[in-house]
A tleap script that builds the chain and sets N, CA, C and O, in Angstrom:
source leaprc.protein.ff14SB
mol = sequence {
  NLEU TYR GLU SER LEU ILE PHE LEU SER CYS
  SER PHE PHE ILE ILE HIE ILE THR SER LYS
  LYS LEU ASN HIE LYS ASN ASP LEU SER THR
  ILE THR THR PRO SER THR ILE PHE THR GLN
  GLY PHE ALA THR SER GLY LEU SER THR GLU
  MET HIE GLN SER ALA ILE LEU VAL PRO ALA
  LEU GLN SER GLN CTRP
}
set mol.1.N position { 1.171 -1.144 -0.112 }
set mol.1.CA position { 0.176 0.093 -0.014 }
set mol.1.C position { 1.218 0.980 -0.213 }
set mol.1.O position { 1.243 1.564 -1.296 }
set mol.2.N position { 2.253 1.250 0.757 }
set mol.2.CA position { 3.181 2.528 0.597 }
set mol.2.C position { 3.312 2.780 -0.726 }
set mol.2.O position { 2.792 3.786 -1.209 }
set mol.3.N position { 3.991 1.940 -1.446 }
set mol.3.CA position { 4.230 1.937 -2.751 }
set mol.3.C position { 3.616 2.192 -3.831 }
set mol.3.O position { 4.089 2.628 -4.881 }
set mol.4.N position { 2.299 1.856 -3.523 }
set mol.4.CA position { 1.177 2.133 -4.368 }
set mol.4.C position { 0.527 3.781 -3.863 }
set mol.4.O position { -0.011 4.403 -4.779 }
set mol.5.N position { 0.556 4.309 -2.803 }
set mol.5.CA position { 0.607 5.757 -2.414 }
set mol.5.C position { 1.608 6.507 -3.306 }
set mol.5.O position { 1.316 7.401 -4.100 }
set mol.6.N position { 2.824 6.015 -3.059 }
set mol.6.CA position { 4.044 7.024 -3.361 }
set mol.6.C position { 3.988 6.993 -4.915 }
set mol.6.O position { 4.427 7.893 -5.631 }
set mol.7.N position { 3.432 5.917 -5.325 }
set mol.7.CA position { 3.015 5.796 -7.298 }
set mol.7.C position { 1.934 6.787 -7.504 }
set mol.7.O position { 2.081 7.689 -8.329 }
set mol.8.N position { 1.037 6.688 -6.917 }
set mol.8.CA position { 0.253 7.557 -7.142 }
set mol.8.C position { 0.593 9.351 -7.133 }
set mol.8.O position { 0.451 10.116 -8.086 }
set mol.9.N position { 1.093 9.699 -5.686 }
set mol.9.CA position { 1.552 10.786 -5.666 }
set mol.9.C position { 2.599 11.261 -6.564 }
set mol.9.O position { 2.737 12.441 -6.887 }
set mol.10.N position { 3.277 10.361 -6.924 }
set mol.10.CA position { 3.986 10.657 -8.356 }
set mol.10.C position { 3.435 11.041 -9.513 }
set mol.10.O position { 3.910 11.824 -10.336 }
set mol.11.N position { 2.166 10.323 -9.561 }
set mol.11.CA position { 1.642 10.073 -11.134 }
set mol.11.C position { 0.791 11.724 -10.742 }
set mol.11.O position { 0.916 12.589 -11.609 }
set mol.12.N position { 0.261 11.959 -9.920 }
set mol.12.CA position { -0.393 13.131 -9.688 }
set mol.12.C position { 0.463 14.389 -9.808 }
set mol.12.O position { -0.043 15.460 -10.143 }
set mol.13.N position { 1.767 14.257 -9.531 }
set mol.13.CA position { 2.652 15.300 -9.947 }
set mol.13.C position { 3.381 15.581 -10.953 }
set mol.13.O position { 3.898 16.673 -11.188 }
set mol.14.N position { 3.496 13.963 -12.003 }
set mol.14.CA position { 3.770 14.406 -13.381 }
set mol.14.C position { 2.240 15.263 -14.441 }
set mol.14.O position { 2.239 16.145 -15.300 }
set mol.15.N position { 1.137 14.442 -13.802 }
set mol.15.CA position { 0.035 15.289 -14.339 }
set mol.15.C position { 0.453 16.695 -14.373 }
set mol.15.O position { 0.717 17.262 -15.434 }
set mol.16.N position { 0.519 17.267 -13.222 }
set mol.16.CA position { 0.395 18.671 -12.456 }
set mol.16.C position { 1.705 19.304 -13.606 }
set mol.16.O position { 1.399 20.148 -14.447 }
set mol.17.N position { 2.901 18.860 -13.513 }
set mol.17.CA position { 3.770 19.496 -14.455 }
set mol.17.C position { 3.660 19.334 -16.038 }
set mol.17.O position { 4.251 20.042 -16.853 }
set mol.18.N position { 2.927 18.434 -16.285 }
set mol.18.CA position { 2.907 18.196 -17.931 }
set mol.18.C position { 1.648 19.215 -18.363 }
set mol.18.O position { 1.556 19.622 -19.521 }
set mol.19.N position { 0.673 19.594 -17.307 }
set mol.19.CA position { -0.756 20.297 -17.865 }
set mol.19.C position { 0.033 21.617 -17.560 }
set mol.19.O position { -0.175 22.410 -18.478 }
set mol.20.N position { 0.957 22.199 -16.494 }
set mol.20.CA position { 1.484 23.519 -16.519 }
set mol.20.C position { 2.217 23.653 -17.876 }
set mol.20.O position { 2.038 24.703 -18.492 }
set mol.21.N position { 2.911 22.837 -18.336 }
set mol.21.CA position { 3.948 23.260 -19.550 }
set mol.21.C position { 3.039 23.151 -20.695 }
set mol.21.O position { 3.371 23.934 -21.585 }
set mol.22.N position { 1.909 22.382 -21.004 }
set mol.22.CA position { 1.230 22.508 -22.028 }
set mol.22.C position { 0.411 23.609 -22.230 }
set mol.22.O position { 0.232 24.292 -23.238 }
set mol.23.N position { -0.155 23.688 -20.887 }
set mol.23.CA position { -1.441 24.210 -20.962 }
set mol.23.C position { -1.645 25.147 -19.706 }
set mol.23.O position { -2.131 24.741 -18.650 }
set mol.24.N position { -1.176 26.585 -19.956 }
set mol.24.CA position { -0.944 27.355 -18.431 }
set mol.24.C position { -2.073 27.991 -18.075 }
set mol.24.O position { -2.144 29.205 -17.886 }
set mol.25.N position { -3.239 26.984 -17.944 }
set mol.25.CA position { -4.223 27.253 -16.943 }
set mol.25.C position { -4.514 26.285 -15.960 }
set mol.25.O position { -4.404 25.060 -16.016 }
set mol.26.N position { -4.948 27.107 -14.943 }
set mol.26.CA position { -4.801 26.462 -13.350 }
set mol.26.C position { -6.079 25.698 -13.345 }
set mol.26.O position { -6.678 25.807 -12.276 }
set mol.27.N position { -6.477 25.194 -13.954 }
set mol.27.CA position { -7.986 24.078 -14.191 }
set mol.27.C position { -7.392 22.742 -13.404 }
set mol.27.O position { -7.721 22.434 -12.258 }
set mol.28.N position { -6.611 22.127 -14.096 }
set mol.28.CA position { -6.079 20.971 -13.686 }
set mol.28.C position { -5.227 21.372 -12.370 }
set mol.28.O position { -6.069 21.174 -11.495 }
set mol.29.N position { -4.597 21.613 -12.012 }
set mol.29.CA position { -3.454 22.323 -11.171 }
set mol.29.C position { -4.480 22.501 -9.548 }
set mol.29.O position { -3.939 22.216 -8.480 }
set mol.30.N position { -5.429 22.818 -9.576 }
set mol.30.CA position { -6.080 23.088 -8.158 }
set mol.30.C position { -6.798 21.776 -7.953 }
set mol.30.O position { -7.569 21.682 -6.998 }
set mol.31.N position { -6.560 20.477 -8.991 }
set mol.31.CA position { -7.031 19.556 -8.126 }
set mol.31.C position { -5.783 18.375 -8.187 }
set mol.31.O position { -5.862 17.251 -7.692 }
set mol.32.N position { -4.949 18.778 -8.716 }
set mol.32.CA position { -3.416 17.932 -8.824 }
set mol.32.C position { -2.572 18.201 -7.242 }
set mol.32.O position { -2.035 17.491 -6.392 }
set mol.33.N position { -2.849 19.754 -7.470 }
set mol.33.CA position { -1.914 19.756 -6.532 }
set mol.33.C position { -2.302 19.473 -4.811 }
set mol.33.O position { -1.362 19.129 -4.095 }
set mol.34.N position { -3.345 19.587 -4.339 }
set mol.34.CA position { -3.903 19.262 -3.264 }
set mol.34.C position { -3.738 17.429 -3.203 }
set mol.34.O position { -3.296 16.747 -2.279 }
set mol.35.N position { -4.084 17.144 -4.075 }
set mol.35.CA position { -4.195 15.475 -4.431 }
set mol.35.C position { -2.804 15.164 -4.088 }
set mol.35.O position { -2.716 14.385 -3.139 }
set mol.36.N position { -1.551 15.602 -4.657 }
set mol.36.CA position { -0.066 15.103 -4.342 }
set mol.36.C position { 0.273 15.699 -2.862 }
set mol.36.O position { 0.725 14.939 -2.004 }
set mol.37.N position { 0.052 17.026 -2.595 }
set mol.37.CA position { 0.465 16.976 -0.942 }
set mol.37.C position { -0.141 15.883 0.046 }
set mol.37.O position { 0.443 15.106 0.801 }
set mol.38.N position { -1.429 16.059 -0.187 }
set mol.38.CA position { -1.849 14.655 0.821 }
set mol.38.C position { -1.659 13.794 0.779 }
set mol.38.O position { -1.320 13.256 1.832 }
set mol.39.N position { -1.731 12.909 -0.571 }
set mol.39.CA position { -1.098 11.858 -1.051 }
set mol.39.C position { 0.248 11.664 -0.362 }
set mol.39.O position { 0.233 10.707 0.412 }
set mol.40.N position { 1.173 12.185 -0.422 }
set mol.40.CA position { 2.675 12.358 -0.365 }
set mol.40.C position { 2.701 12.579 1.128 }
set mol.40.O position { 3.776 12.299 1.658 }
set mol.41.N position { 1.550 13.113 2.072 }
set mol.41.CA position { 1.807 13.505 3.246 }
set mol.41.C position { 1.418 12.024 4.271 }
set mol.41.O position { 1.962 11.468 5.225 }
set mol.42.N position { -0.155 11.739 3.237 }
set mol.42.CA position { -0.447 10.327 4.416 }
set mol.42.C position { 0.788 9.232 4.097 }
set mol.42.O position { 1.162 8.585 5.075 }
set mol.43.N position { 1.402 8.989 2.917 }
set mol.43.CA position { 1.880 7.784 2.861 }
set mol.43.C position { 3.187 8.143 3.493 }
set mol.43.O position { 3.857 7.112 3.552 }
set mol.44.N position { 3.799 9.101 3.961 }
set mol.44.CA position { 4.905 9.203 4.717 }
set mol.44.C position { 4.756 9.291 6.035 }
set mol.44.O position { 5.647 8.993 6.830 }
set mol.45.N position { 3.538 9.736 6.375 }
set mol.45.CA position { 3.236 10.291 7.988 }
set mol.45.C position { 3.434 9.332 9.255 }
set mol.45.O position { 3.659 8.178 8.889 }
set mol.46.N position { 3.418 9.444 10.223 }
set mol.46.CA position { 3.205 8.622 11.166 }
set mol.46.C position { 1.814 7.750 11.535 }
set mol.46.O position { 1.741 6.966 12.482 }
set mol.47.N position { 1.009 7.971 10.836 }
set mol.47.CA position { -0.500 7.530 11.128 }
set mol.47.C position { 0.008 6.159 10.441 }
set mol.47.O position { -0.137 5.102 11.056 }
set mol.48.N position { 0.440 6.176 9.514 }
set mol.48.CA position { 0.429 4.683 8.714 }
set mol.48.C position { 2.051 3.839 8.969 }
set mol.48.O position { 2.850 3.519 8.088 }
set mol.49.N position { 2.143 3.689 10.055 }
set mol.49.CA position { 3.403 3.079 10.412 }
set mol.49.C position { 3.520 1.724 10.370 }
set mol.49.O position { 4.583 1.166 10.101 }
set mol.50.N position { 2.401 1.097 10.641 }
set mol.50.CA position { 2.211 -0.263 10.032 }
set mol.50.C position { 2.103 -0.788 8.778 }
set mol.50.O position { 2.252 -1.992 8.570 }
set mol.51.N position { 1.793 0.210 7.706 }
set mol.51.CA position { 2.218 -0.270 6.565 }
set mol.51.C position { 3.923 -0.189 6.353 }
set mol.51.O position { 4.276 -0.778 5.332 }
set mol.52.N position { 4.773 0.286 6.950 }
set mol.52.CA position { 6.031 0.220 6.578 }
set mol.52.C position { 6.583 -0.885 7.160 }
set mol.52.O position { 7.760 -1.045 6.835 }
set mol.53.N position { 6.047 -1.874 8.066 }
set mol.53.CA position { 6.736 -3.047 8.756 }
set mol.53.C position { 6.178 -3.994 7.700 }
set mol.53.O position { 5.189 -4.061 6.970 }
set mol.54.N position { 7.525 -4.849 8.020 }
set mol.54.CA position { 7.172 -6.409 7.236 }
set mol.54.C position { 6.530 -7.376 7.795 }
set mol.54.O position { 6.808 -7.510 8.986 }
set mol.55.N position { 5.737 -8.135 7.358 }
set mol.55.CA position { 4.838 -9.331 7.720 }
set mol.55.C position { 5.582 -10.397 7.328 }
set mol.55.O position { 6.341 -10.547 6.371 }
set mol.56.N position { 5.090 -11.460 8.637 }
set mol.56.CA position { 5.404 -12.496 8.233 }
set mol.56.C position { 5.013 -13.464 6.610 }
set mol.56.O position { 3.834 -13.335 6.280 }
set mol.57.N position { 5.537 -14.009 6.026 }
set mol.57.CA position { 4.761 -14.746 4.816 }
set mol.57.C position { 4.127 -16.006 5.230 }
set mol.57.O position { 4.494 -16.710 6.171 }
set mol.58.N position { 3.367 -16.171 4.619 }
set mol.58.CA position { 2.141 -17.548 4.818 }
set mol.58.C position { 3.212 -18.332 4.921 }
set mol.58.O position { 4.305 -17.807 4.709 }
set mol.59.N position { 3.161 -19.507 5.207 }
set mol.59.CA position { 3.594 -21.078 5.388 }
set mol.59.C position { 3.739 -21.303 3.734 }
set mol.59.O position { 4.870 -21.720 3.484 }
set mol.60.N position { 3.059 -21.172 2.742 }
set mol.60.CA position { 3.056 -21.584 1.756 }
set mol.60.C position { 3.920 -20.827 0.731 }
set mol.60.O position { 4.161 -21.086 -0.448 }
set mol.61.N position { 4.247 -19.992 1.386 }
set mol.61.CA position { 5.087 -18.923 0.058 }
set mol.61.C position { 6.682 -19.066 0.949 }
set mol.61.O position { 7.675 -18.474 0.526 }
set mol.62.N position { 6.719 -19.837 2.071 }
set mol.62.CA position { 8.068 -19.900 2.614 }
set mol.62.C position { 8.591 -21.097 1.927 }
set mol.62.O position { 9.775 -21.337 2.165 }
set mol.63.N position { 8.143 -21.685 1.344 }
set mol.63.CA position { 8.756 -23.299 0.697 }
set mol.63.C position { 9.864 -22.799 -0.271 }
set mol.63.O position { 9.890 -21.713 -0.850 }
set mol.64.N position { 10.662 -23.681 -0.324 }
set mol.64.CA position { 12.070 -23.548 -1.179 }
set mol.64.C position { 11.907 -24.814 -2.283 }
set mol.64.O position { 12.086 -25.997 -1.994 }
set mol.65.N position { 11.555 -24.339 -3.516 }
set mol.65.CA position { 11.514 -25.563 -4.683 }
set mol.65.C position { 12.517 -24.991 -5.412 }
set mol.65.O position { 12.908 -25.525 -6.450 }
savepdb mol mol.pdb
quit
């Protein structure tokens, strides 16, 4: 989930930058800027510390074949 949120945040940022370069209007920027900030903030905040911790694998995934 952590990697997905970081990817989503980077995608919002890329959309924001390309819309600024191609189209000098701020219509899309009003949506992408807060989305980028809040997504990045939530992904790196202390509220989601359990997402950063690794979990024990299911026994079926621990087999060596």
